C-alpha positions in Angstrom: 18.7 92.8 92.5 18.6 91.1 95.9 20.9 88.2 96.8 19.8 84.7 96.0 18.1 82.6 98.8 20.2 79.7 100.0 17.7 77.0 99.1 15.2 78.5 96.6 11.7 77.2 96.6 9.1 77.8 93.9 5.6 79.0 94.7 2.6 76.8 94.3 -0.6 77.2 92.3 1.2 78.5 89.2 0.4 77.5 85.6 2.9 76.5 82.9 2.0 77.5 79.4 3.8 75.5 76.7 4.1 76.2 73.0 6.9 74.5 71.2 10.2 74.9 73.1 8.8 77.9 75.0 7.5 77.9 78.6 5.7 80.7 80.3 5.3 80.5 84.1 2.1 82.3 85.0 0.6 83.2 88.4 -3.1 83.5 87.7 -3.7 85.3 91.0 -1.3 88.2 90.5 -1.1 87.9 86.7 2.7 88.0 86.9 4.5 85.9 84.3 8.0 85.1 83.1 9.3 83.4 80.0 11.7 80.5 80.3 13.6 78.4 77.8 14.0 74.7 78.5 17.1 75.1 80.7 15.6 77.9 82.8 12.4 75.9 83.2 14.3 72.9 84.5 16.1 75.2 86.9 12.7 76.5 88.2 11.3 73.0 88.6 14.3 72.0 90.7 13.7 74.8 93.1 12.2 72.5 95.8 13.5 74.2 98.9 16.0 71.5 99.6 18.7 72.1 97.0 21.2 74.9 97.3 22.0 77.3 94.5 25.2 75.3 94.0 23.2 72.1 93.6 20.8 73.8 91.2 23.5 75.2 88.8 25.7 72.2 89.2 29.4 72.4 88.5 28.8 75.0 85.9 28.7 78.1 88.2 26.7 79.5 85.3 26.3 83.2 85.2 23.2 82.8 83.1 21.7 80.3 85.5 22.3 82.6 88.4 20.7 85.5 86.5 17.6 83.4 85.8 17.3 82.5 89.5 17.5 86.2 90.4 14.8 87.0 87.9 12.6 84.3 89.3 13.1 85.6 92.8 12.5 89.2 91.7 9.2 88.2 90.0 8.1 86.4 93.1 8.1 82.9 91.7 10.9 81.6 93.9 11.5 82.4 97.6 13.6 81.3 100.6 11.6 80.7 103.7 8.4 82.8 103.7 6.2 82.7 100.6 5.6 86.1 99.0 2.3 87.8 99.6 0.1 87.1 96.6 -3.0 89.1 96.4 -5.3 89.8 93.5 -6.5 93.3 92.6 -9.9 94.1 94.1 -12.4 96.9 94.1 -11.8 99.3 97.0 -14.1 99.3 100.0 -15.4 102.6 98.9 -16.5 103.6 95.4 -14.2 103.3 92.5 -13.6 106.6 90.8 -16.0 107.4 87.9 -13.7 108.2 85.0 -16.1 108.0 82.0 -19.5 109.5 81.4 -21.4 108.8 78.2 -24.1 111.3 77.4 -26.7 110.1 74.8 -27.5 113.6 73.5 -29.6 112.1 70.7 -31.6 108.9 70.6 -32.3 109.6 66.9 -30.0 108.8 64.0 -29.9 109.6 60.3 -28.9 106.0 59.6 -30.5 102.6 60.4 -27.6 100.2 60.8 -28.9 96.7 60.7 -27.0 95.6 63.9 -27.2 98.9 65.9 -26.8 98.1 69.6 -28.6 101.3 70.6 -31.4 100.6 68.1 -30.9 104.3 67.2 -33.7 106.0 65.2 -36.5 104.0 66.9 -37.1 107.1 69.1 -37.4 109.8 66.4 -36.4 113.4 67.2 -35.6 112.6 70.8 -32.8 114.8 71.9 -31.2 115.6 75.3 -32.4 119.1 76.4 -29.7 121.4 77.5 -30.9 121.5 81.1 -30.3 117.8 81.3 -26.8 118.3 80.0 -26.0 121.0 82.6 -27.6 119.0 85.4 -25.7 115.9 84.5 -22.4 117.9 84.4 -23.2 119.4 87.8 -23.9 116.0 89.2 -20.6 114.6 87.8 -18.6 117.6 89.1 -19.9 116.8 92.6 -18.3 113.4 92.5 -14.8 113.0 94.1 -13.2 112.3 90.6 -9.9 114.0 89.7 -10.4 113.5 86.0 -13.3 112.7 83.8 -13.9 111.9 80.1 -17.3 113.0 78.7 -18.4 110.9 75.7 -21.0 112.4 73.4 -22.9 109.6 71.8 -26.4 108.3 71.0 -27.8 107.7 68.4 -26.0 110.2 66.2 -24.7 113.1 68.4 -24.1 115.4 65.4 -27.9 115.7 65.1 -27.5 117.6 68.4 -24.3 119.5 67.4 -25.2 122.8 69.1 -26.0 121.1 72.3 -22.7 119.3 72.2 -20.8 122.5 71.7 -22.7 124.3 74.5 -22.1 121.2 76.8 -18.4 121.2 76.1 -18.1 124.9 76.9 -20.1 124.5 80.1 -18.3 121.4 81.3 -14.9 122.9 80.7 -15.8 126.1 82.5 -17.2 124.3 85.5 -14.4 121.7 85.8 -11.7 124.4 85.5 -13.2 126.3 88.4 -12.5 123.4 90.7 -9.2 122.4 89.1 -10.3 119.0 87.7 -9.1 117.6 84.4 -11.7 116.9 81.7 -11.5 115.4 78.3 -14.1 115.1 75.5 -14.9 112.4 72.9 -17.6 112.2 70.3 -18.6 109.0 68.5 -20.3 109.6 65.1 -21.2 107.7 62.0 -19.3 110.4 60.1 -21.9 111.1 57.5 -22.8 114.5 59.0 -19.2 115.5 59.8 -18.5 118.5 57.5 -15.1 120.3 57.5 -16.6 123.1 59.4 -17.9 120.8 62.2 -14.6 118.9 62.2 -12.7 122.2 62.6 -14.9 123.5 65.4 -14.6 120.2 67.3 -10.9 120.2 66.9 -10.6 123.7 68.1 -12.6 122.8 71.2 -10.4 119.8 71.9 -13.0 117.2 71.2 -11.5 113.9 70.0 -13.6 112.1 67.4 -14.4 108.4 66.8 -16.0 107.4 63.5 -17.8 104.1 63.0 -16.9 102.4 59.7 -16.8 98.7 58.9 -14.5 98.8 55.9 -14.6 99.6 52.2 -17.8 99.7 50.2 -19.3 96.3 50.1 -18.0 95.2 53.5 -19.9 97.9 55.3 -23.2 96.8 53.9 -24.9 96.7 57.3 -24.5 100.4 57.7 -27.3 101.9 55.7 -29.8 104.8 55.5 -33.5 104.3 56.4 -34.3 103.7 52.8 -31.6 101.0 52.6 -29.2 103.2 50.7 -25.4 102.9 51.2 -23.6 105.3 53.5 -20.0 104.5 52.5 -19.3 107.6 50.4 -20.7 109.9 53.0 -18.8 108.3 55.8 -15.6 108.4 53.7 -16.1 112.1 53.2 -16.5 112.6 56.9 -13.2 110.8 57.5 -11.5 113.0 54.9 -12.9 116.1 56.5 -11.5 115.0 59.9 -8.1 114.2 58.3 -8.0 117.6 56.5 -8.7 119.4 59.7 -6.0 117.4 61.6 -8.5 116.2 64.2 -7.6 113.7 66.8 -9.7 110.8 65.8 -9.8 107.0 65.3 -12.3 104.5 64.0 -14.3 101.7 65.4 -14.9 98.7 63.2 -17.7 96.2 64.0 -16.8 92.9 62.3 -19.8 91.2 60.8 -20.3 87.9 59.2 -19.7 89.7 55.9 -16.4 91.4 56.8 -14.8 88.9 59.3 -13.0 86.9 56.6 -11.7 90.1 55.1 -10.2 91.8 58.1 -6.8 92.4 56.4 -8.6 94.1 53.5 -10.5 96.3 56.1 -7.3 97.2 57.8 -5.5 98.1 54.6 -8.4 100.3 53.5 -8.3 102.3 56.7 -4.5 102.4 57.0 -4.2 103.6 53.4 -6.6 106.5 54.2 -4.1 107.6 56.8 -6.0 106.3 59.9 -3.7 104.8 62.6 -6.1 104.4 65.5 -8.4 101.4 64.8 -10.5 99.4 67.3 -12.1 96.1 66.2 -15.2 94.7 67.9 -17.3 91.7 67.1 -20.9 92.0 66.0 -22.7 90.4 68.9 -26.4 89.7 69.6 -27.1 93.0 71.2 -29.8 95.6 70.3 -30.9 95.3 66.7 -28.4 92.6 66.1 -30.3 90.3 68.4 -33.2 90.5 65.9 -30.8 90.1 62.9 -28.3 87.5 64.2 -27.1 86.7 60.6 -24.7 89.7 61.0 -23.1 88.3 64.1 -19.8 86.5 64.4 -19.1 83.7 66.8 -16.2 83.8 69.4 -14.3 81.4 67.2 -14.8 83.5 64.1 -13.8 86.6 66.0 -10.6 84.9 67.4 -9.5 84.0 63.9 -10.1 87.5 62.6 -8.5 89.2 65.6 -5.3 87.1 65.2 -5.2 87.9 61.5 -5.5 91.6 62.3 -2.8 91.4 65.0 -0.4 89.6 62.7 -1.2 92.0 59.8 -0.6 95.1 61.9 2.6 93.6 63.3 3.8 93.0 59.7 2.9 96.5 58.5 4.2 98.5 61.5 4.9 97.4 65.1 3.9 100.9 66.4 0.5 100.5 64.8 0.2 97.2 66.7 1.1 98.8 70.0 -1.4 101.7 69.5 -4.3 99.4 68.6 -3.7 96.7 71.2 -2.5 98.9 74.0 -5.2 98.0 76.5 -4.9 94.3 76.0 -1.1 94.5 76.1 -1.2 96.6 79.3 -3.3 93.9 80.9 -0.4 91.5 80.2 2.2 93.9 81.5 0.8 95.7 84.5 -0.7 94.2 87.7 -3.1 97.1 88.1 -5.9 96.6 85.5 -8.2 99.6 86.0 -9.0 101.0 82.5 -12.8 101.0 82.1 -13.8 97.7 80.4 -10.4 96.1 80.9 -10.7 95.9 84.7 -10.5 93.2 87.4 -12.2 91.6 89.2 -15.1 92.9 87.1 -15.7 95.3 84.3 -16.0 99.0 85.2 -19.8 99.4 84.6 -21.3 101.5 87.3 -17.9 101.9 89.0 -15.6 103.7 86.6 -18.3 104.6 84.0 -21.9 105.7 83.8 -24.3 106.3 80.9 -27.0 109.0 80.7 -30.1 108.9 78.5 -31.7 111.9 76.9 -34.2 112.4 79.8 -31.5 112.2 82.5 -31.9 108.6 83.3 -28.7 107.0 84.6 -27.4 103.5 83.7 -24.2 101.7 84.7 -22.5 102.3 81.3 -23.3 103.7 77.9 -24.3 100.3 76.4 -26.8 99.8 79.2 -28.7 102.9 78.3 -32.3 102.1 77.5 -31.8 98.3 77.6 -34.1 97.5 80.5 -35.9 99.3 83.3 -34.4 96.9 85.8 -31.0 98.3 85.0 -32.0 101.9 85.6 -29.9 103.4 88.4 -31.9 106.7 88.9 -32.4 110.1 87.3 -30.2 113.1 87.7 -33.1 115.3 88.7 -34.2 113.0 91.5 -31.0 112.3 93.5 -27.2 112.7 93.5 -24.9 110.4 91.7 -23.3 109.5 95.1 -26.7 108.1 96.2 -27.2 106.3 92.9 -23.8 104.6 93.3 -25.3 102.9 96.4 -28.4 101.7 94.4 -29.3 98.0 94.3 -28.3 97.9 90.6 -24.8 99.1 91.3 -24.5 96.8 94.4 -25.5 93.9 92.2 -22.8 94.9 89.7 -20.2 95.0 92.5 -21.1 91.4 93.2 -20.4 90.4 89.6 -16.7 89.5 90.1 -14.6 86.7 88.9 -14.8 85.2 92.5 -18.6 84.9 92.3 -19.1 83.7 88.7 -18.8 79.9 88.6 -17.1 79.7 85.2 -14.6 82.5 86.1 -13.6 81.5 89.6 -11.1 78.8 88.6 -10.1 80.2 85.2 -6.4 81.0 84.9 -7.3 84.2 82.9 -9.8 85.6 85.3 -7.6 88.5 86.4 -6.6 89.4 82.9 -10.2 89.4 81.7 -12.3 90.5 84.7 -15.3 88.4 83.5 -15.7 90.6 80.5 -18.7 92.7 79.5 -21.7 92.8 81.9 -23.9 94.3 79.1 -23.2 91.4 76.8 -23.8 88.9 79.6 -27.1 90.5 80.4 -28.3 90.5 76.7 -27.3 86.9 76.3 -28.4 85.4 79.6 -30.8 88.0 81.0 -28.7 88.2 84.2 -25.7 90.2 85.2 -24.2 87.3 87.1 -22.8 85.5 84.2 -19.5 85.7 82.3 -19.0 87.4 79.0 -20.5 85.3 76.2 -17.2 85.8 74.3 -15.4 84.1 77.1 -13.7 81.5 74.9 -12.3 84.2 72.6 -10.9 86.0 75.6 -9.1 83.0 77.1 -7.6 81.9 73.8 -6.6 85.4 72.7 -4.8 86.2 76.0 -2.8 83.0 75.6 -2.0 84.0 72.0 -0.9 87.5 73.2 1.3 86.1 75.9 3.3 84.0 73.4 3.4 87.0 71.0 4.7 89.2 73.8 7.6 86.7 74.2 8.3 86.9 70.5 8.1 90.7 70.4 9.4 92.0 73.8 10.2 95.4 72.3 6.5 96.1 72.0 5.9 95.6 75.7 9.0 97.8 76.6 7.3 100.7 74.8 4.2 100.6 77.0 
């Protein structure tokens, strides 16, 4: 660690977060932060550029005080003469690398979930022809991406199982020819996942995500077209994936029914042997916009998310790390470039694209089919490079925390990146607004920072 400056001076425009005796010094621009106890905080406040190190530590010649000063200098919070360069992460001048492609191989679904964001099943028997699959893969391969994840979704992708298998084989063959890395995910409701299908997907290296909202009774929004329960069939699909030792996790959509029972939901899934669990709120998107009774407010979701965090921490800190990795990484690393968890905006149209059954291209999978004004192009009409210069994408590149009024002065702006553009569009009918769950994000990041201070070992494992 470098020598201490003669007359340390603290940087300006920082934020002090206080909770009990703890202080967290936060730089909203770079997202750097450091924990201070009361003595260290007093030391920091006295770094005014006029007092020497001897003045600051007094007659104590304290080793701990000097160590704190060195940590503050190393973190960029204290300097000698020239203030450190403080620059926020920004999109590059060129195009960000497309890392994630979601292919809606089926617009149909064997279920009719009451809140379905994709409104799956409204377009009966509409599947992605294989020539659309191959053309999409060819277009993706032409992009200057080094690695790519192809996500098979819909609708219910297992209704197009053979197309998925042929698509995986074709994509792997084409990408290996040019030495690029490729990964495959498939998101399913689980009811059609037999052991044979699970085995084949596992052998082909396809990771599986299964949507389930909890034990019977709490997943009552996930039903068949006749209103019948899907719980037993989804559970069997999960068991099949476990028996075949598939790489898989689950996505839970918390509804107004399950939000108060999040610990019960977690215990149900953990007791099945599931360790990868992602929890999302039911928002007013798609079919849920017509059935808002299923939705949870930002405040309700915050309460449930904190309960879930505390419950996982109590059961197993490693589970906590695995299921909160992206949010915790946003606390720990200055570069925030993982799809939705990006800054200064989400990764829609920049790091991810969504493809409809007919080859129409949208900025991300949740934009698919939402509105003609968000259509980027079609894979049979032009290259993806040209589409990435389209007015829709250019408009998305303008949706940054610098341009959005509510975000521009928010201390959490570079942790959050303005949140989800899709949710903003559904709520406000414009891309140029913040995520409607803004209050949840601000309060949850503050909670996470203080928890990171309590549990530093979790961050060390990242």
